[in-house]
ZAMARGU-4260 file (C-alpha; in steps of 0.2 Angstrom, whole numbers, plus 5000, padded with zeros to 4 digits):
<rodrens>
0) 4957/5332/4622 | 4950/5325/4607 | 4963/5319/4595 | 4957/5323/4576 | 4965/5312/4563
5) 4954/5317/4547 | 4955/5335/4541 | 4950/5345/4525 | 4968/5345/4519 | 4981/5331/4518
10) 4998/5338/4525 | 5015/5334/4520 | 5029/5337/4534 | 5046/5344/4528 | 5058/5340/4542
15) 5070/5355/4537 | 5072/5370/4526 | 5085/5383/4528 | 5079/5401/4526 | 5092/5414/4520
20) 5094/5430/4529 | 5100/5447/4522 | 5117/5444/4530 | 5119/5427/4522 | 5116/5418/4539
25) 5102/5404/4537 | 5088/5399/4548 | 5082/5382/4550 | 5062/5378/4549 | 5051/5364/4549
30) 5036/5365/4537 | 5018/5357/4537 | 5013/5360/4520 | 4995/5355/4514 | 4996/5346/4498
35) 4983/5358/4490 | 4995/5372/4493 | 5007/5365/4480 | 4993/5369/4466 | 4983/5383/4474
40) 4993/5394/4486 | 4988/5395/4504 | 4991/5407/4518 | 5005/5403/4529 | 5008/5404/4549
45) 5025/5406/4557 | 5031/5402/4574 | 5048/5409/4578 | 5057/5403/4594 | 5074/5398/4601
50) 5068/5381/4609 | 5074/5367/4596 | 5060/5362/4582 | 5070/5346/4580 | 5068/5339/4598
55) 5063/5349/4612 | 5046/5357/4605 | 5044/5343/4592 | 5030/5336/4604 | 5021/5352/4605
60) 5023/5357/4587 | 5017/5342/4578 | 4998/5343/4585 | 4997/5362/4584 | 5005/5364/4567
65) 4998/5349/4559 | 4980/5354/4566 | 4981/5372/4558 | 4989/5364/4541 | 4975/5352/4540
70) 4964/5367/4539 | 4972/5375/4524 | 4987/5385/4532 | 5006/5381/4528 | 5014/5381/4545
75) 5032/5386/4546 | 5040/5383/4563 | 5058/5393/4564 | 5072/5391/4575 | 5079/5409/4579
80) 5097/5413/4575 | 5109/5404/4587 | 5096/5392/4593 | 5092/5374/4586 | 5099/5370/4570
85) 5101/5389/4564 | 5117/5398/4561 | 5124/5410/4572 | 5125/5413/4591 | 5111/5419/4602
90) 5117/5433/4613 | 5102/5440/4622 | 5083/5440/4621 | 5072/5451/4609 | 5086/5460/4599
95) 5084/5470/4585 | 5094/5456/4575 | 5080/5444/4581 | 5066/5456/4575 | 5075/5459/4558
100) 5077/5441/4555 | 5059/5439/4559 | 5055/5451/4545 | 5066/5442/4533 | 5057/5425/4536
105) 5040/5432/4534 | 5046/5440/4517 | 5053/5422/4512 | 5038/5414/4516 | 5026/5426/4507
110) 5038/5424/4491 | 5036/5405/4491 | 5025/5396/4477 | 5014/5388/4490 | 5010/5405/4499
115) 4996/5417/4494 | 5006/5431/4500 | 4996/5432/4518 | 5006/5427/4533 | 5000/5427/4552
120) 5012/5424/4567 | 5008/5416/4582 | 5018/5410/4598 | 5017/5407/4618 | 5029/5416/4629
125) 5044/5421/4618 | 5034/5418/4602 | 5021/5430/4609 | 5033/5443/4613 | 5042/5442/4597
130) 5025/5442/4588 | 5021/5459/4594 | 5038/5465/4591 | 5040/5459/4573 | 5021/5466/4570
135) 5028/5483/4576 | 5041/5481/4561 | 5026/5481/4549 | 5032/5468/4537 | 5020/5470/4521
140) 5014/5452/4521 | 5010/5450/4539 | 4991/5451/4541 | 4988/5446/4559 | 4995/5438/4575
145) 4992/5428/4589 | 5001/5433/4605 | 4999/5421/4620 | 5007/5424/4637 | 5019/5439/4632
150) 5023/5456/4638 | 5022/5473/4629 | 5034/5479/4644 | 5051/5470/4646 | 5056/5480/4662
155) 5040/5482/4672 | 5030/5466/4667 | 5043/5452/4662 | 5052/5438/4672 | 5065/5451/4678
160) 5057/5465/4687 | 5041/5470/4695 | 5038/5484/4704 | 5056/5489/4703 | 5060/5473/4713
165) 5070/5459/4707 | 5061/5443/4703 | 5067/5426/4708 | 5061/5421/4690 | 5075/5433/4683
170) 5088/5418/4689 | 5077/5405/4684 | 5074/5412/4666 | 5092/5415/4664 | 5096/5397/4669
175) 5083/5390/4656 | 5093/5401/4642 | 5109/5396/4649 | 5105/5378/4647 | 5097/5380/4628
180) 5111/5393/4622 | 5124/5380/4625 | 5116/5365/4616 | 5123/5359/4599 | 5113/5358/4582
185) 5109/5341/4577 | 5122/5333/4565 | 5107/5325/4555 | 5101/5342/4549 | 5118/5353/4549
190) 5130/5340/4544 | 5149/5339/4550 | 5150/5358/4555 | 5139/5354/4571 | 5153/5353/4582
195) 5160/5370/4577 | 5143/5378/4579 | 5141/5371/4596 | 5158/5377/4602 | 5154/5395/4594
200) 5139/5395/4605 | 5147/5389/4622 | 5161/5402/4619 | 5150/5417/4615 | 5133/5416/4620
205) 5137/5424/4636 | 5129/5423/4653 | 5113/5432/4652 | 5110/5434/4670 | 5124/5447/4669
210) 5116/5461/4658 | 5099/5458/4666 | 5107/5462/4682 | 5117/5477/4677 | 5101/5484/4671
215) 5090/5486/4686 | 5081/5501/4682 | 5071/5506/4667 | 5082/5511/4653 | 5084/5510/4633
220) 5091/5492/4637 | 5073/5487/4641 | 5063/5500/4632 | 5069/5497/4614 | 5060/5481/4611
225) 5045/5484/4622 | 5030/5488/4612 | 5021/5499/4626 | 5033/5512/4620 | 5026/5511/4603
230) 5008/5504/4602 | 5004/5513/4586 | 5018/5505/4577 | 5008/5488/4577 | 4996/5490/4562
235) 4989/5472/4560 | 4974/5463/4569 | 4980/5456/4586 | 4973/5442/4597 | 4980/5442/4614
240) 4979/5428/4626 | 4984/5424/4644 | 4979/5415/4660 | 4976/5422/4677 | 4989/5409/4685
245) 5002/5416/4672 | 5014/5430/4675 | 5009/5440/4660 | 4991/5443/4661 | 4992/5462/4663
250) 4998/5463/4645 | 4981/5458/4638 | 4972/5472/4647 | 4984/5485/4641 | 4984/5480/4623
255) 4965/5480/4623 | 4966/5497/4630 | 4980/5505/4619 | 4981/5496/4603 | 4972/5505/4588
260) 4969/5490/4577 | 4956/5477/4577 | 4959/5467/4592 | 4954/5453/4603 | 4958/5448/4621
265) 4955/5432/4630 | 4960/5428/4648 | 4958/5411/4656 | 4962/5402/4673 | 4978/5395/4666
270) 4996/5396/4669 | 5009/5396/4656 | 5001/5385/4643 | 4991/5385/4627 | 4973/5386/4632
275) 4968/5369/4623 | 4981/5362/4637 | 4977/5375/4649 | 4978/5371/4668 | 4971/5375/4680
280) 4956/5371/4669 | 4943/5372/4660 | 4953/5371/4644 | 4946/5376/4628 | 4947/5373/4610
285) 4960/5386/4607 | 4967/5378/4590 | 4948/5380/4583 | 4948/5398/4590 | 4964/5400/4581
290) 4958/5394/4564 | 4943/5406/4566 | 4955/5420/4568 | 4965/5415/4553 | 4950/5412/4542
295) 4944/5430/4545 | 4960/5439/4543 | 4969/5428/4531 | 4956/5420/4521 | 4943/5433/4522
300) 4929/5423/4529 | 4915/5433/4539 | 4914/5420/4553 | 4908/5433/4565 | 4923/5431/4577
305) 4924/5450/4577 | 4906/5453/4581 | 4909/5444/4598 | 4915/5454/4614 | 4932/5462/4612
310) 4938/5454/4628 | 4933/5438/4637 | 4939/5432/4653 | 4935/5418/4666 | 4929/5425/4682
315) 4935/5414/4695 | 4923/5408/4709 | 4931/5405/4728 | 4941/5389/4729 | 4950/5383/4745
320) 4968/5387/4745 | 4980/5374/4735 | 4996/5373/4727 | 4989/5366/4711 | 4971/5364/4704
325) 4964/5354/4690 | 4951/5366/4688 | 4945/5383/4694 | 4926/5386/4695 | 4918/5401/4686
330) 4911/5407/4672 | 4915/5417/4655 | 4912/5436/4656 | 4913/5448/4640 | 4916/5466/4638
335) 4914/5475/4622 | 4928/5487/4625 | 4942/5492/4638 | 4942/5500/4649 | 4924/5495/4652
340) 4910/5507/4656 | 4902/5492/4667 | 4917/5493/4679 | 4919/5506/4693 | 4934/5510/4703
345) 4927/5509/4721 | 4939/5514/4737 | 4938/5506/4754 | 4946/5513/4769 | 4959/5504/4779
350) 4959/5505/4798 | 4970/5497/4811 | 4968/5478/4805 | 4951/5481/4797 | 4945/5485/4779
355) 4929/5495/4777 | 4919/5482/4767 | 4907/5469/4772 | 4891/5472/4782 | 4883/5487/4777
360) 4896/5489/4764 | 4887/5502/4755 | 4891/5513/4770 | 4910/5510/4772 | 4918/5516/4758
365) 4932/5527/4760 | 4928/5544/4770 | 4940/5559/4767 | 4956/5559/4776 | 4958/5570/4793
370) 4975/5576/4797 | 4982/5568/4812 | 4971/5554/4812 | 4976/5537/4818 | 4992/5530/4824
375) 5005/5520/4813 | 5007/5502/4813 | 5024/5495/4813 | 5029/5481/4801 | 5045/5470/4798
380) 5042/5453/4791 | 5052/5438/4795 | 5061/5431/4779 | 5049/5416/4779 | 5035/5427/4772
385) 5035/5421/4753 | 5040/5403/4755 | 5022/5398/4751 | 5021/5412/4737 | 5023/5400/4723
390) 5030/5405/4705 | 5028/5422/4697 | 5025/5413/4681 | 5016/5396/4685 | 5018/5382/4672
395) 5005/5373/4682 | 5016/5357/4680 | 5021/5358/4697 | 5014/5363/4714 | 5019/5382/4711
400) 5004/5391/4714 | 5003/5400/4732 | 4996/5390/4747 | 4986/5395/4762 | 4990/5413/4765
405) 4988/5410/4784 | 5005/5403/4784 | 5010/5420/4776 | 4999/5432/4786 | 5008/5428/4802
410) 5022/5439/4796 | 5012/5453/4788 | 5000/5467/4792 | 4983/5461/4789 | 4967/5471/4786
415) 4952/5461/4784 | 4934/5466/4780 | 4918/5460/4789 | 4909/5446/4783 | 4902/5451/4765
420) 4882/5451/4764 | 4881/5449/4746 | 4894/5444/4732 | 4906/5456/4725 | 4914/5455/4707
425) 4930/5462/4702 | 4939/5463/4685 | 4953/5473/4682 | 4968/5480/4691 | 4966/5483/4711
430) 4978/5493/4720 | 4982/5499/4737 | 4986/5518/4742 | 4997/5519/4757 | 5004/5532/4768
435) 5020/5527/4776 | 5038/5529/4782 | 5053/5518/4783 | 5068/5518/4795 | 5080/5514/4781
440) 5083/5520/4763 | 5080/5504/4754 | 5063/5494/4758 | 5050/5484/4748 | 5032/5480/4750
445) 5022/5465/4745 | 5003/5467/4744 | 4991/5451/4744 | 4973/5452/4741 | 4964/5436/4747
450) 4947/5428/4750 | 4944/5421/4767 | 4931/5407/4769 | 4921/5406/4784 | 4933/5392/4790
455) 4947/5404/4790 | 4957/5397/4775 | 4964/5411/4765 | 4966/5409/4746 | 4976/5423/4738
460) 4968/5431/4723 | 4981/5443/4717 | 4996/5453/4723 | 5008/5467/4719 | 5026/5472/4723
465) 5034/5489/4724 | 5052/5493/4728 | 5050/5510/4738 | 5065/5517/4730 | 5054/5515/4713
470) 5039/5524/4720 | 5039/5538/4708 | 5049/5530/4693 | 5057/5514/4687 | 5069/5524/4677
475) 5076/5536/4691 | 5074/5527/4708 | 5077/5538/4724 | 5081/5531/4740 | 5069/5534/4755
480) 5073/5548/4768 | 5072/5538/4784 | 5056/5542/4794 | 5050/5554/4781 | 5031/5550/4777
485) 5027/5546/4759 | 5012/5541/4749 | 5013/5527/4737 | 5001/5517/4726 | 5004/5499/4723
490) 4995/5491/4708 | 4992/5473/4710 | 4990/5460/4695 | 4974/5461/4685 | 4961/5448/4689
495) 4942/5443/4687 | 4936/5436/4704 | 4919/5434/4713 | 4920/5436/4732 | 4905/5426/4738
500) 4893/5431/4751 | 4898/5425/4769 | 4917/5426/4765 | 4930/5441/4770 | 4941/5450/4759
505) 4959/5453/4766 | 4973/5463/4762 | 4989/5458/4769 | 5007/5469/4767 | 5024/5462/4770
510) 5042/5469/4769 | 5049/5454/4761 | 5042/5440/4748 | 5057/5428/4746 | 5060/5420/4734
515) 5048/5426/4723 | 5057/5444/4725 | 5075/5447/4731 | 5077/5454/4748 | 5081/5472/4753
520) 5100/5475/4757 | 5096/5475/4776 | 5082/5473/4788 | 5069/5488/4788 | 5055/5493/4797
525) 5040/5502/4788 | 5027/5511/4797 | 5009/5511/4789 | 4996/5525/4794 | 4981/5515/4790
530) 4968/5530/4792 | 4976/5538/4777 | 4976/5521/4767 | 4963/5513/4755 | 4960/5498/4744
535) 4955/5502/4726 | 4944/5488/4718 | 4938/5487/4700 | 4920/5482/4704 | 4909/5475/4690
540) 4891/5473/4689 | 4885/5457/4682 | 4876/5459/4665 | 4864/5446/4656 | 4875/5447/4640
545) 4888/5435/4649 | 4876/5421/4649 | 4871/5423/4630 | 4890/5421/4624 | 4894/5407/4613
550) 4903/5393/4622 | 4920/5389/4616 | 4923/5372/4609 | 4931/5358/4618 | 4949/5355/4615
555) 4956/5346/4600 | 4973/5344/4592 | 4981/5334/4578 | 4989/5316/4582 | 5003/5318/4594
560) 5022/5314/4593 | 5026/5295/4596 | 5039/5294/4611 | 5046/5280/4622 | 5049/5284/4640
565) 5064/5278/4649 | 5061/5288/4665 | 5046/5298/4669 | 5046/5317/4674 | 5046/5323/4692
570) 5040/5340/4697 | 5040/5345/4715 | 5042/5361/4727 | 5051/5356/4744 | 5053/5367/4759
575) 5068/5361/4770 | 5070/5370/4787 | 5085/5366/4799 | 5080/5373/4816 | 5097/5370/4823
580) 5106/5381/4810 | 5091/5392/4806 | 5092/5389/4788 | 5077/5388/4775 | 5079/5380/4758
585) 5065/5381/4745 | 5070/5367/4732 | 5062/5366/4715 | 5062/5350/4705 | 5059/5351/4687
590) 5065/5335/4679 | 5057/5332/4662 | 5064/5314/4662 | 5072/5303/4649 | 5063/5299/4633
595) 5066/5294/4614 | 5058/5303/4600 | 5054/5287/4590 | 5053/5295/4572 | 5070/5303/4573
600) 5078/5290/4585 | 5085/5304/4597 | 5085/5301/4616 | 5083/5316/4626 | 5086/5320/4645
605) 5082/5336/4654 | 5082/5340/4671 | 5083/5357/4682 | 5084/5359/4699 | 5083/5376/4709
610) 5088/5381/4728 | 5083/5397/4738 | 5092/5399/4754 | 5091/5411/4768 | 5098/5409/4787
615) 5088/5417/4801 | 5085/5435/4798 | 5101/5439/4789 | 5096/5447/4773 | 5113/5445/4764
620) 5111/5426/4766 | 5099/5425/4752 | 5106/5413/4738 | 5099/5405/4723 | 5107/5391/4716
625) 5102/5382/4699 | 5108/5365/4691 | 5103/5359/4674 | 5107/5343/4663 | 5103/5341/4646
630) 5108/5327/4634 | 5104/5320/4617 | 5110/5302/4612 | 5108/5293/4595 | 5118/5278/4588
635) 5130/5291/4579 | 5128/5305/4593 | 5131/5308/4611 | 5132/5324/4620 | 5128/5331/4637
640) 5129/5349/4644 | 5129/5354/4663 | 5126/5370/4670 | 5126/5378/4688 | 5123/5396/4692
645) 5123/5404/4709 | 5117/5421/4714 | 5122/5428/4731 | 5123/5446/4738 | 5131/5457/4750
650) 5123/5474/4755 | 5130/5483/4741 | 5133/5470/4727 | 5126/5455/4719 | 5139/5440/4715
655) 5136/5428/4700 | 5147/5412/4700 | 5142/5401/4685 | 5149/5385/4677 | 5148/5376/4660
660) 5153/5359/4657 | 5150/5349/4639 | 5153/5331/4635 | 5155/5321/4620 | 5155/5302/4621
665) 5158/5304/4640 | 5174/5315/4637 | 5173/5333/4643 | 5176/5343/4629 | 5173/5362/4635
670) 5172/5369/4653 | 5171/5388/4657 | 5168/5398/4673 | 5161/5415/4677 | 5164/5425/4691
675) 5155/5443/4692 | 5151/5456/4705 | 5138/5468/4700 | 5133/5484/4711 | 5115/5485/4718
680) 5106/5500/4711 | 5093/5505/4724 | 5088/5486/4724
</rodrens>
């Protein structure tokens, strides 16, 4: 990473400005103001998230916004209502109130003397989601957005549910927001009212895990803010960006297909990170790319960015399996449109334990099914399958990627191709078509596509999940009729991958994938009829134009925040197996350490731990527990907040127990417990 300390524009940082909303509430903002904008108005860029501009994201905001401001943009980083130093209480994600506030902020920005009336909006994760959602409100001054690591579908492609299965990340994300929502504003910004604002948040922000679990099927609760329901409402240009190791990459492909506005897509090998900090690498000069985008759409500079391929993606090469990577070898590929005419869907037949692909692969594609052909293969996976799956949304800060798939394949049905005689490139969304029956009304399947090296090591390329009661509809799930045969299709996450000659392709199917996905209510056997099943791969023909694409510039950013570290961060995943009690515990350590932000003198301590437990083959023993510690300290201020959340189940219900304890100057000033029981809804 190159640190740039000389820019075309000199920049003045404004620590805090309060922006009035239509109902009288005020949102807190930090502004990077090019000095020239005070004489000659400039375009503005807004980032709008709930993660505390004053302290938690200060280290990220300074180099990002400082860089863009140095290139002639007023950058405005806004705390959402109920977060950071803004008024109010935050009661859920992606609410209509949040979006209306975003519209008000854009209008306020456009009216300022330093703004020329052109506003862009950008953000990663939450800020990527609400960039799409606010764009759909069509605020007149919003001229373009950059949306990173986001989703257009809050039910089917978010941190809550996947293929109708409850994700472990649902508890993890609820924990993140439980901790954030109960933190106080900074007295140095809001004054003496900080304590009243803090208590209001702790009393009224609620336990978000509860509504997320109460809505186990697609409904208006999810669809109201899912832009997949109204793509045409987005009327400004969109740059959508994601990473193959992240949980949100499918959105980029869908936006390229369904949006009707000028658009670009970019998918790298990265986890949930900005691309100039991208891991696994290679990282790219994202901030230079962002400035090019803003220059074109906000300043009218014809710099050629829209003459380049609509969609660029990092096509990954084969690598040995590992739980983390510094770099993923591969190459950039480009498509002028999406879906691409350069990609064909090819079907490959399954047979008992084999996949019709490899030697003579041009002759082994799917043949017509014949009635009565083949016998069923029975599958009932142990609960250990999934312990090496990694995280649904990888942050690449921990060993959270999937390891060697041989450790999972022992509890799965495995279909392996012959050795490939030539390389095979795929780009898009693979799927598995199955004919099956189950002996219980509730069941799930996890499908993994792996690259198997000559030494037998298996690297997961992509995967998919399906709650079989959601086989026809996420909105209207129906239990299975035991022993009745069904045809289902399980889409896998999109990917660009080269399978090299000399390797094999493997499809693995399991009936559990804990703790990435919550378990069914009881053990279930699924019978699969391989003669009536096929793997569908989006096969891409290499094109010469890929090698002629202009390379991305190397990563750059503005000078970083100065901090003093007292305790270093610690990140790890630990697997504990008690052979006597037959208990398995996956422990996730996410300790951000203890440091001081030197320019404001605030000490910050952040730590989160998670435990996911099962015992033997008892499906009702599934249990997730999380614990968070957060503290802020200065000479005049010392607060601590602790949360604990436990999610467990019976065959018919989910059980939530949660605790919140808050301290000021080592005295406990607030405590609250929650107990909730929520019926399982075909889950």
